[in-house]
DRENDOVEX-90458 format. One record per residue (C-alpha): residue number from 1; residue in three letters; x, y, z. Coordinates in nm, 4 decimals. Each point is the difference from the previous one (the first is absolute). Example, Ala and Ser with C-alpha at 12.3 -4.5 7.8 and 13.67 -1.06 7.14 Angstrom:
<i:1	aa:Ala	px:1.2300	py:-0.4500	pz:0.7800>
<i:2	aa:Ser	px:0.1370	py:0.3440	pz:-0.0660>
This chain:
<i:1	aa:Unk	px:1.8196	py:2.9388	pz:-0.7697>
<i:2	aa:Unk	px:-0.2120	py:-0.2594	pz:0.1822>
<i:3	aa:Unk	px:0.1911	py:-0.3038	pz:0.1269>
<i:4	aa:Unk	px:-0.1689	py:-0.3268	pz:-0.0986>
<i:5	aa:Unk	px:0.1049	py:-0.1708	pz:0.3246>
<i:6	aa:Unk	px:-0.1912	py:0.2652	pz:0.1949>
<i:7	aa:Unk	px:-0.3097	py:-0.0710	pz:-0.2059>
<i:8	aa:Unk	px:0.0328	py:-0.3647	pz:0.1048>
<i:9	aa:Unk	px:-0.0003	py:0.1136	pz:0.3632>
<i:10	aa:Unk	px:-0.3169	py:0.2051	pz:-0.0540>
<i:11	aa:Unk	px:-0.1680	py:-0.2956	pz:-0.1709>
<i:12	aa:Unk	px:0.0941	py:-0.2323	pz:0.2875>
<i:13	aa:Unk	px:-0.1401	py:0.2461	pz:0.2527>
<i:14	aa:Unk	px:-0.3282	py:0.0235	pz:-0.1935>
<i:15	aa:Unk	px:-0.0247	py:-0.3800	pz:-0.0196>
<i:16	aa:Unk	px:0.0901	py:-0.0789	pz:0.3613>
<i:17	aa:Unk	px:-0.1340	py:0.3012	pz:0.1904>
<i:18	aa:Unk	px:0.2818	py:0.0789	pz:0.2436>
<i:19	aa:Unk	px:0.3633	py:0.1038	pz:-0.0186>
<i:20	aa:Unk	px:0.0970	py:-0.3037	pz:0.2080>
<i:21	aa:Unk	px:-0.1797	py:-0.2453	pz:-0.2311>
<i:22	aa:Unk	px:0.1457	py:0.1657	pz:-0.3105>
<i:23	aa:Unk	px:0.3477	py:-0.0136	pz:0.1527>
<i:24	aa:Unk	px:-0.0346	py:-0.3736	pz:0.0672>
<i:25	aa:Unk	px:-0.1024	py:-0.0727	pz:-0.3600>
<i:26	aa:Unk	px:0.2785	py:0.2170	pz:-0.1433>
<i:27	aa:Unk	px:0.2604	py:-0.1384	pz:0.2420>
<i:28	aa:Unk	px:0.0711	py:0.3507	pz:0.1296>
<i:29	aa:Unk	px:-0.0220	py:0.1632	pz:0.3398>
<i:30	aa:Unk	px:-0.3054	py:0.2166	pz:0.0759>
<i:31	aa:Unk	px:0.2361	py:0.2950	pz:0.0268>
<i:32	aa:Unk	px:0.1350	py:-0.0643	pz:-0.3512>
<i:33	aa:Unk	px:-0.3556	py:-0.0225	pz:-0.1373>
<i:34	aa:Unk	px:-0.0909	py:0.3319	pz:0.1632>
<i:35	aa:Unk	px:0.3133	py:0.1608	pz:-0.1432>
<i:36	aa:Unk	px:-0.0781	py:-0.1287	pz:-0.3502>
<i:37	aa:Unk	px:-0.3553	py:0.1339	pz:0.0208>
<i:38	aa:Unk	px:0.1188	py:0.3383	pz:0.1270>
<i:39	aa:Unk	px:0.2486	py:0.0182	pz:-0.2891>
<i:40	aa:Unk	px:-0.2790	py:-0.0870	pz:-0.2458>
<i:41	aa:Unk	px:-0.2116	py:0.2838	pz:0.1382>
<i:42	aa:Unk	px:0.2935	py:0.2342	pz:-0.0554>
<i:43	aa:Unk	px:0.0405	py:-0.1246	pz:-0.3574>
<i:44	aa:Unk	px:-0.3631	py:0.0640	pz:-0.0929>
<i:45	aa:Unk	px:-0.0365	py:0.3128	pz:0.2143>
<i:46	aa:Unk	px:-0.3276	py:-0.1123	pz:0.1579>
<i:47	aa:Unk	px:-0.1158	py:-0.1800	pz:0.3115>
<i:48	aa:Unk	px:-0.0701	py:-0.3634	pz:-0.0813>
<i:49	aa:Unk	px:-0.0786	py:-0.1213	pz:0.3509>
<i:50	aa:Unk	px:-0.2080	py:0.1216	pz:0.2890>
<i:51	aa:Unk	px:0.1105	py:-0.1202	pz:0.3413>
<i:52	aa:Unk	px:-0.2762	py:-0.1340	pz:0.2246>
<i:53	aa:Unk	px:0.1571	py:-0.1251	pz:0.3201>
<i:54	aa:Unk	px:0.1981	py:-0.3153	pz:-0.0794>
<i:55	aa:Unk	px:-0.1640	py:-0.0381	pz:-0.3398>
<i:56	aa:Unk	px:0.0271	py:0.2080	pz:-0.3131>
<i:57	aa:Unk	px:-0.2627	py:0.0801	pz:-0.2598>
<i:58	aa:Unk	px:0.0795	py:0.0674	pz:-0.3639>
<i:59	aa:Unk	px:-0.1021	py:0.3475	pz:-0.1174>
<i:60	aa:Unk	px:-0.1746	py:0.0771	pz:-0.3282>
<i:61	aa:Unk	px:0.3411	py:0.0906	pz:-0.1459>
<i:62	aa:Unk	px:0.1315	py:-0.3356	pz:0.1174>
<i:63	aa:Unk	px:-0.2893	py:-0.1857	pz:-0.1600>
<i:64	aa:Unk	px:0.0597	py:0.1843	pz:-0.3272>
<i:65	aa:Unk	px:0.3667	py:-0.0973	pz:0.0096>
<i:66	aa:Unk	px:-0.0969	py:-0.3614	pz:0.0727>
<i:67	aa:Unk	px:-0.2001	py:-0.0144	pz:-0.3239>
<i:68	aa:Unk	px:0.3165	py:0.0870	pz:-0.1911>
<i:69	aa:Unk	px:0.2120	py:-0.2195	pz:0.2276>
<i:70	aa:Unk	px:-0.1735	py:-0.3200	pz:-0.1108>
<i:71	aa:Unk	px:0.0650	py:0.0861	pz:-0.3660>
<i:72	aa:Unk	px:0.3613	py:0.0975	pz:0.0661>
<i:73	aa:Unk	px:0.0806	py:-0.3132	pz:0.2017>
<i:74	aa:Unk	px:-0.1682	py:-0.2165	pz:-0.2629>
<i:75	aa:Unk	px:0.2162	py:0.1497	pz:-0.2755>
<i:76	aa:Unk	px:0.3161	py:-0.0293	pz:0.2104>
<i:77	aa:Unk	px:-0.0666	py:-0.3692	pz:0.0603>
<i:78	aa:Unk	px:-0.0674	py:-0.0522	pz:-0.3712>
<i:79	aa:Unk	px:0.3319	py:0.1654	pz:-0.0803>
<i:80	aa:Unk	px:0.1782	py:-0.2226	pz:0.2522>
<i:81	aa:Unk	px:-0.1639	py:-0.3084	pz:-0.1501>
<i:82	aa:Unk	px:0.0947	py:0.1088	pz:-0.3501>
<i:83	aa:Unk	px:0.3636	py:0.0306	pz:0.1044>
<i:84	aa:Unk	px:-0.0043	py:-0.3397	pz:0.1688>
<i:85	aa:Unk	px:-0.1554	py:-0.1627	pz:-0.3056>
<i:86	aa:Unk	px:0.2575	py:0.1672	pz:-0.2224>
<i:87	aa:Unk	px:0.2780	py:-0.1387	pz:0.2145>
<i:88	aa:Unk	px:-0.1430	py:-0.3455	pz:0.0704>
<i:89	aa:Unk	px:-0.2300	py:-0.0787	pz:-0.2863>
<i:90	aa:Unk	px:-0.3060	py:-0.1989	pz:0.1103>
<i:91	aa:Unk	px:0.1636	py:-0.1504	pz:0.3082>
<i:92	aa:Unk	px:-0.1015	py:0.1013	pz:0.3474>
<i:93	aa:Unk	px:-0.1930	py:-0.0556	pz:0.3191>
<i:94	aa:Unk	px:-0.3708	py:0.0403	pz:0.0695>
<i:95	aa:Unk	px:-0.1052	py:0.0065	pz:0.3650>
<i:96	aa:Unk	px:-0.3532	py:-0.1267	pz:0.0667>
<i:97	aa:Unk	px:-0.1965	py:0.0359	pz:0.3221>
<i:98	aa:Unk	px:-0.3102	py:-0.2167	pz:0.0302>
<i:99	aa:Unk	px:-0.2169	py:-0.1570	pz:0.2678>
<i:100	aa:Unk	px:0.0399	py:-0.3714	pz:0.0696>
<i:101	aa:Unk	px:-0.2940	py:-0.1264	pz:-0.2077>
<i:102	aa:Unk	px:0.1087	py:0.2044	pz:-0.3012>
<i:103	aa:Unk	px:0.3538	py:-0.1354	pz:0.0315>
<i:104	aa:Unk	px:-0.1395	py:-0.3538	pz:0.0012>
<i:105	aa:Unk	px:-0.2551	py:0.0419	pz:-0.2782>
<i:106	aa:Unk	px:0.1661	py:0.2575	pz:-0.2271>
<i:107	aa:Unk	px:0.3659	py:0.0694	pz:0.0599>
<i:108	aa:Unk	px:0.1270	py:-0.3549	pz:0.0545>
<i:109	aa:Unk	px:-0.1792	py:-0.1406	pz:-0.3101>
<i:110	aa:Unk	px:0.1336	py:0.2945	pz:-0.2032>
<i:111	aa:Unk	px:0.3662	py:-0.0711	pz:0.0828>
<i:112	aa:Unk	px:0.0556	py:-0.2894	pz:-0.2469>
<i:113	aa:Unk	px:-0.1663	py:0.1957	pz:-0.2833>
<i:114	aa:Unk	px:0.2076	py:0.3083	pz:0.0749>
<i:115	aa:Unk	px:0.3200	py:-0.2039	pz:-0.0077>
<i:116	aa:Unk	px:-0.0978	py:-0.1094	pz:-0.3522>
<i:117	aa:Unk	px:-0.1214	py:0.3335	pz:-0.1352>
<i:118	aa:Unk	px:0.2310	py:0.2440	pz:0.1803>
<i:119	aa:Unk	px:0.3303	py:-0.1694	pz:0.0864>
<i:120	aa:Unk	px:0.1629	py:0.3311	pz:0.0918>
<i:121	aa:Unk	px:-0.2503	py:0.0619	pz:0.2776>
<i:122	aa:Unk	px:0.0940	py:-0.0462	pz:0.3660>
<i:123	aa:Unk	px:-0.3225	py:-0.0136	pz:0.1990>
<i:124	aa:Unk	px:0.0121	py:0.0761	pz:0.3732>
<i:125	aa:Unk	px:-0.3185	py:-0.0805	pz:0.1941>
<i:126	aa:Unk	px:-0.0955	py:0.1299	pz:0.3439>
<i:127	aa:Unk	px:-0.3088	py:-0.0747	pz:0.2082>
<i:128	aa:Unk	px:-0.2168	py:0.2976	pz:0.0975>
<i:129	aa:Unk	px:-0.3641	py:0.0079	pz:0.1057>
<i:130	aa:Unk	px:-0.2411	py:0.1130	pz:-0.2697>
<i:131	aa:Unk	px:-0.0437	py:0.3465	pz:0.1524>
<i:132	aa:Unk	px:0.3748	py:0.0599	pz:0.0445>
<i:133	aa:Unk	px:0.1290	py:-0.0623	pz:-0.3526>
<i:134	aa:Unk	px:-0.0839	py:0.3427	pz:-0.1422>
<i:135	aa:Unk	px:0.1875	py:0.1715	pz:0.2829>
<i:136	aa:Unk	px:0.3133	py:-0.2017	pz:-0.0827>
<i:137	aa:Unk	px:-0.0479	py:0.0835	pz:-0.3683>
<i:138	aa:Unk	px:-0.0365	py:0.3753	pz:0.0504>
<i:139	aa:Unk	px:0.2908	py:0.0049	pz:0.2441>
<i:140	aa:Unk	px:0.2221	py:-0.1521	pz:-0.2703>
<i:141	aa:Unk	px:0.0523	py:-0.3278	pz:0.1867>
<i:142	aa:Unk	px:-0.1652	py:-0.1983	pz:-0.2818>
<i:143	aa:Unk	px:-0.0476	py:0.0255	pz:-0.3761>
<i:144	aa:Unk	px:-0.3321	py:-0.1843	pz:-0.0180>
<i:145	aa:Unk	px:-0.2676	py:-0.0628	pz:0.2626>
<i:146	aa:Unk	px:-0.2846	py:-0.2488	pz:0.0022>
<i:147	aa:Unk	px:-0.2583	py:0.1605	pz:0.2224>
<i:148	aa:Unk	px:-0.3618	py:-0.0151	pz:0.1119>
<i:149	aa:Unk	px:-0.2590	py:0.2734	pz:-0.0484>
<i:150	aa:Unk	px:-0.1107	py:0.1424	pz:0.3352>
<i:151	aa:Unk	px:-0.1164	py:0.3220	pz:0.1598>
<i:152	aa:Unk	px:0.3540	py:0.1313	pz:0.0392>
<i:153	aa:Unk	px:0.1080	py:-0.0726	pz:-0.3591>
<i:154	aa:Unk	px:0.1337	py:0.2908	pz:-0.2066>
<i:155	aa:Unk	px:-0.2629	py:0.1645	pz:-0.2152>
<i:156	aa:Unk	px:-0.0417	py:-0.1396	pz:-0.3529>
<i:157	aa:Unk	px:0.1141	py:0.3356	pz:-0.1422>
<i:158	aa:Unk	px:0.3272	py:0.0006	pz:0.1986>
<i:159	aa:Unk	px:0.2488	py:0.0972	pz:-0.2702>
<i:160	aa:Unk	px:0.2884	py:-0.1678	pz:0.1764>
<i:161	aa:Unk	px:-0.1376	py:-0.3485	pz:-0.0716>
<i:162	aa:Unk	px:-0.1081	py:-0.2202	pz:-0.2869>
<i:163	aa:Unk	px:-0.2374	py:-0.2807	pz:0.1038>
<i:164	aa:Unk	px:-0.0736	py:-0.3285	pz:-0.1760>
<i:165	aa:Unk	px:-0.3011	py:-0.2011	pz:0.1268>
<i:166	aa:Unk	px:0.0934	py:-0.3660	pz:0.0520>
<i:167	aa:Unk	px:-0.2922	py:-0.1887	pz:0.1508>
<i:168	aa:Unk	px:-0.2962	py:0.0205	pz:0.2343>
<i:169	aa:Unk	px:-0.0986	py:-0.2770	pz:0.2379>
<i:170	aa:Unk	px:-0.3094	py:-0.0468	pz:0.2173>
<i:171	aa:Unk	px:0.0151	py:-0.0538	pz:0.3727>
<i:172	aa:Unk	px:-0.1297	py:-0.3307	pz:0.1341>
<i:173	aa:Unk	px:-0.1183	py:-0.1058	pz:0.3439>
<i:174	aa:Unk	px:0.2383	py:-0.2261	pz:0.1933>
<i:175	aa:Unk	px:-0.1708	py:-0.2130	pz:0.2658>
<i:176	aa:Unk	px:0.1019	py:-0.2685	pz:0.2493>
<i:177	aa:Unk	px:-0.1217	py:-0.3499	pz:-0.0986>
<i:178	aa:Unk	px:-0.2457	py:-0.0078	pz:0.2923>
<i:179	aa:Unk	px:-0.1630	py:0.3360	pz:-0.0746>
<i:180	aa:Unk	px:-0.3851	py:-0.0067	pz:0.0080>
<i:181	aa:Unk	px:-0.0068	py:0.1413	pz:-0.3553>
<i:182	aa:Unk	px:0.2397	py:-0.2656	pz:-0.1343>
<i:183	aa:Unk	px:-0.2752	py:-0.1625	pz:-0.2051>
<i:184	aa:Unk	px:-0.0846	py:0.3255	pz:-0.1808>
<i:185	aa:Unk	px:0.1123	py:0.0355	pz:-0.3627>
<i:186	aa:Unk	px:0.0231	py:0.3771	pz:0.0340>
<i:187	aa:Unk	px:0.0535	py:0.2104	pz:0.3117>
<i:188	aa:Unk	px:-0.1947	py:0.3134	pz:0.0856>
<i:189	aa:Unk	px:0.2260	py:0.2160	pz:0.2163>
<i:190	aa:Unk	px:-0.2802	py:0.0521	pz:0.2521>
<i:191	aa:Unk	px:0.0351	py:-0.3720	pz:0.0831>
<i:192	aa:Unk	px:0.3410	py:0.0803	pz:0.1505>
<i:193	aa:Unk	px:-0.1046	py:0.2949	pz:0.2162>
<i:194	aa:Unk	px:0.0360	py:-0.1920	pz:0.3284>
<i:195	aa:Unk	px:0.3308	py:-0.1717	pz:-0.0829>
<i:196	aa:Unk	px:0.3515	py:0.0852	pz:0.1098>
<i:197	aa:Unk	px:0.2072	py:0.1289	pz:-0.2910>
<i:198	aa:Unk	px:0.3550	py:-0.0511	pz:-0.1226>
<i:199	aa:Unk	px:0.1119	py:0.3208	pz:-0.1699>
<i:200	aa:Unk	px:0.3046	py:0.1645	pz:-0.1511>
<i:201	aa:Unk	px:0.1737	py:0.2673	pz:0.2080>
<i:202	aa:Unk	px:-0.1122	py:0.3655	pz:0.0140>
<i:203	aa:Unk	px:0.1366	py:0.1924	pz:-0.2992>
<i:204	aa:Unk	px:-0.0262	py:-0.2962	pz:-0.2352>
<i:205	aa:Unk	px:-0.2537	py:0.0923	pz:-0.2734>
<i:206	aa:Unk	px:-0.1473	py:-0.3516	pz:0.0159>
<i:207	aa:Unk	px:-0.1250	py:0.0801	pz:0.3499>
<i:208	aa:Unk	px:-0.1703	py:0.3171	pz:-0.1247>
<i:209	aa:Unk	px:-0.1855	py:-0.1944	pz:-0.2706>
<i:210	aa:Unk	px:-0.1160	py:-0.2718	pz:0.2397>
<i:211	aa:Unk	px:-0.1099	py:0.2364	pz:0.2772>
<i:212	aa:Unk	px:-0.1935	py:0.2131	pz:-0.2518>
<i:213	aa:Unk	px:-0.1721	py:-0.3100	pz:-0.1427>
<i:214	aa:Unk	px:-0.1037	py:-0.1071	pz:0.3511>
<i:215	aa:Unk	px:-0.1306	py:0.3469	pz:0.0828>
<i:216	aa:Unk	px:-0.2048	py:-0.0004	pz:-0.3193>
<i:217	aa:Unk	px:-0.1435	py:-0.3351	pz:0.1120>
<i:218	aa:Unk	px:-0.1095	py:0.1644	pz:0.3251>
<i:219	aa:Unk	px:0.2632	py:-0.0968	pz:0.2585>
<i:220	aa:Unk	px:0.3450	py:0.0771	pz:0.1367>
<i:221	aa:Unk	px:0.2283	py:-0.3066	pz:-0.0152>
<i:222	aa:Unk	px:0.1346	py:-0.1179	pz:0.3355>
<i:223	aa:Unk	px:0.3701	py:-0.0213	pz:-0.0844>
<i:224	aa:Unk	px:0.1865	py:-0.2466	pz:0.2214>
<i:225	aa:Unk	px:0.3046	py:-0.1110	pz:-0.2024>
<i:226	aa:Unk	px:0.2190	py:0.1984	pz:-0.2393>
<i:227	aa:Unk	px:0.2519	py:-0.1024	pz:-0.2662>
<i:228	aa:Unk	px:0.1097	py:0.1356	pz:-0.3378>
<i:229	aa:Unk	px:0.1025	py:-0.3516	pz:-0.1084>
<i:230	aa:Unk	px:-0.2968	py:-0.1714	pz:-0.1651>
<i:231	aa:Unk	px:0.1432	py:-0.3443	pz:0.0750>
<i:232	aa:Unk	px:-0.0146	py:0.0929	pz:0.3671>
<i:233	aa:Unk	px:-0.3520	py:0.1405	pz:-0.0439>
<i:234	aa:Unk	px:-0.1205	py:-0.3255	pz:-0.1606>
<i:235	aa:Unk	px:0.1710	py:-0.2091	pz:0.2695>
<i:236	aa:Unk	px:-0.1635	py:0.1998	pz:0.2811>
<i:237	aa:Unk	px:-0.3411	py:-0.0309	pz:-0.1675>
<i:238	aa:Unk	px:0.0443	py:-0.3739	pz:-0.0588>
<i:239	aa:Unk	px:0.0861	py:-0.0403	pz:0.3694>
<i:240	aa:Unk	px:-0.3259	py:0.1678	pz:0.1008>
<i:241	aa:Unk	px:0.1479	py:0.3393	pz:0.0813>
<i:242	aa:Unk	px:-0.2689	py:0.1862	pz:-0.1919>
<i:243	aa:Unk	px:-0.1079	py:0.0863	pz:-0.3538>
<i:244	aa:Unk	px:0.1540	py:0.2244	pz:-0.2616>
<i:245	aa:Unk	px:-0.0316	py:0.1499	pz:-0.3475>
<i:246	aa:Unk	px:0.3026	py:-0.0502	pz:-0.2248>
<i:247	aa:Unk	px:0.0739	py:0.0829	pz:-0.3659>
<i:248	aa:Unk	px:-0.0665	py:-0.3235	pz:-0.1902>
<i:249	aa:Unk	px:0.3457	py:-0.0352	pz:-0.1520>
<i:250	aa:Unk	px:0.1630	py:0.0556	pz:0.3396>
<i:251	aa:Unk	px:-0.1659	py:-0.3043	pz:0.1587>
<i:252	aa:Unk	px:0.2761	py:-0.2562	pz:0.0614>
<i:253	aa:Unk	px:-0.0477	py:-0.3452	pz:-0.1467>
<i:254	aa:Unk	px:-0.0492	py:-0.2486	pz:0.1435>
<i:255	aa:Unk	px:-0.1829	py:0.1338	pz:0.3057>
<i:256	aa:Unk	px:-0.2282	py:-0.1640	pz:0.2568>
<i:257	aa:Unk	px:-0.2133	py:0.3136	pz:0.0096>
<i:258	aa:Unk	px:-0.3180	py:0.0162	pz:-0.2067>
<i:259	aa:Unk	px:-0.0160	py:0.2455	pz:-0.2903>
<i:260	aa:Unk	px:-0.3369	py:0.1416	pz:-0.1006>
<i:261	aa:Unk	px:-0.0910	py:0.2712	pz:-0.2544>
<i:262	aa:Unk	px:-0.1887	py:0.3160	pz:0.0928>
<i:263	aa:Unk	px:-0.3107	py:0.1423	pz:-0.1699>
<i:264	aa:Unk	px:0.0197	py:0.3112	pz:-0.2190>
<i:265	aa:Unk	px:0.1205	py:0.2630	pz:0.0413>
<i:266	aa:Unk	px:0.3176	py:-0.1863	pz:0.0928>
<i:267	aa:Unk	px:0.2920	py:0.1923	pz:0.1580>
<i:268	aa:Unk	px:0.2888	py:-0.0032	pz:-0.2461>
<i:269	aa:Unk	px:0.3753	py:0.0480	pz:0.0196>
<i:270	aa:Unk	px:0.1302	py:0.1922	pz:-0.3018>
<i:271	aa:Unk	px:0.3683	py:-0.0515	pz:-0.0754>
<i:272	aa:Unk	px:0.2072	py:0.2217	pz:-0.2261>
<i:273	aa:Unk	px:0.3600	py:0.0618	pz:-0.0978>
<i:274	aa:Unk	px:0.1467	py:0.3475	pz:0.0270>
<i:275	aa:Unk	px:0.3182	py:0.1644	pz:-0.1211>
<i:276	aa:Unk	px:0.1248	py:0.3535	pz:0.0287>
<i:277	aa:Unk	px:-0.0992	py:0.2004	pz:-0.3092>
<i:278	aa:Unk	px:0.3648	py:0.0772	pz:-0.0621>
<i:279	aa:Unk	px:0.0761	py:-0.3701	pz:-0.0553>
<i:280	aa:Unk	px:-0.3198	py:-0.1175	pz:-0.1681>
<i:281	aa:Unk	px:0.1738	py:-0.0355	pz:-0.3377>
<i:282	aa:Unk	px:0.3201	py:-0.1598	pz:0.1314>
<i:283	aa:Unk	px:0.0578	py:-0.3169	pz:-0.2100>
<i:284	aa:Unk	px:0.0693	py:-0.2285	pz:0.2962>
<i:285	aa:Unk	px:-0.3056	py:0.1229	pz:0.1893>
<i:286	aa:Unk	px:-0.2315	py:-0.0293	pz:-0.3004>
<i:287	aa:Unk	px:0.1299	py:-0.3528	pz:-0.0638>
<i:288	aa:Unk	px:-0.0698	py:-0.0926	pz:0.3628>
<i:289	aa:Unk	px:-0.3489	py:0.1500	pz:-0.0133>
<i:290	aa:Unk	px:-0.0807	py:-0.1875	pz:-0.3212>
<i:291	aa:Unk	px:0.0737	py:-0.3362	pz:0.1609>
<i:292	aa:Unk	px:-0.1758	py:0.0872	pz:0.3262>
<i:293	aa:Unk	px:-0.3091	py:0.0968	pz:-0.1997>
<i:294	aa:Unk	px:0.0137	py:-0.3311	pz:-0.1893>
<i:295	aa:Unk	px:0.0132	py:-0.1927	pz:0.3253>
<i:296	aa:Unk	px:-0.2803	py:0.2083	pz:0.1520>
<i:297	aa:Unk	px:-0.2302	py:-0.0719	pz:-0.2941>
<i:298	aa:Unk	px:0.0224	py:-0.3718	pz:0.0814>
<i:299	aa:Unk	px:-0.1302	py:0.0624	pz:0.3518>
């Protein structure tokens, strides 16, 4: 008989790459993770892991078991939800992780409507950058994530997730008031090739989009200042610290910086909601998604 808790350990190892990282997520010691994996290998009678120095690789048998693991864990979570609903009716908590702009534009405006439509819902909101939300969701730290499409996003056919597109927004150029191109109605990126740049930190998908757009325009941006807070980005630009590209809805208002559109093809930030497949039909989650979608349509 295969222990479900050991399947969770295998899944965490596949998601996070090392025994140490899996142990941290599962709140176990690395030794306990190794013991659980060894026991799982004994249960299935096959090697699931191949040791390579400090890292481990998942064998073909391990990958086969992972395909079944996702289905098993999904059904277990559905069973747990069914029992909770049976005991508590439609009352319960939904934990949302979202990046700051999405909290401002989507989650906060949705709260009054949710209080009207779903009085039994307790919504708990936590800030997470757009590229971090899915990790929290898959680790079980959240029930719903508002995230941004980027190179590291899970594949669209990832069976663990259900995605709901919310909105797409163009990037705009943010310039200091004294910039030589201030009188232009539209900014060609090549005009900014010799400027200092204010950019989000490495690892933030916004940075990837902006750097790629600059490269396609024929230059490498000279990054001087870094911040993941768009209010700080706009303030640095307004003070003459450089130029930037920012998703239009993330531009703080009012701002002393100048905002100018870009010519087509315009870089775009695509925002979506995601839930684990096991909870996609949970009444409280579907009610939350309905209102978030309503709010997003107005953007």
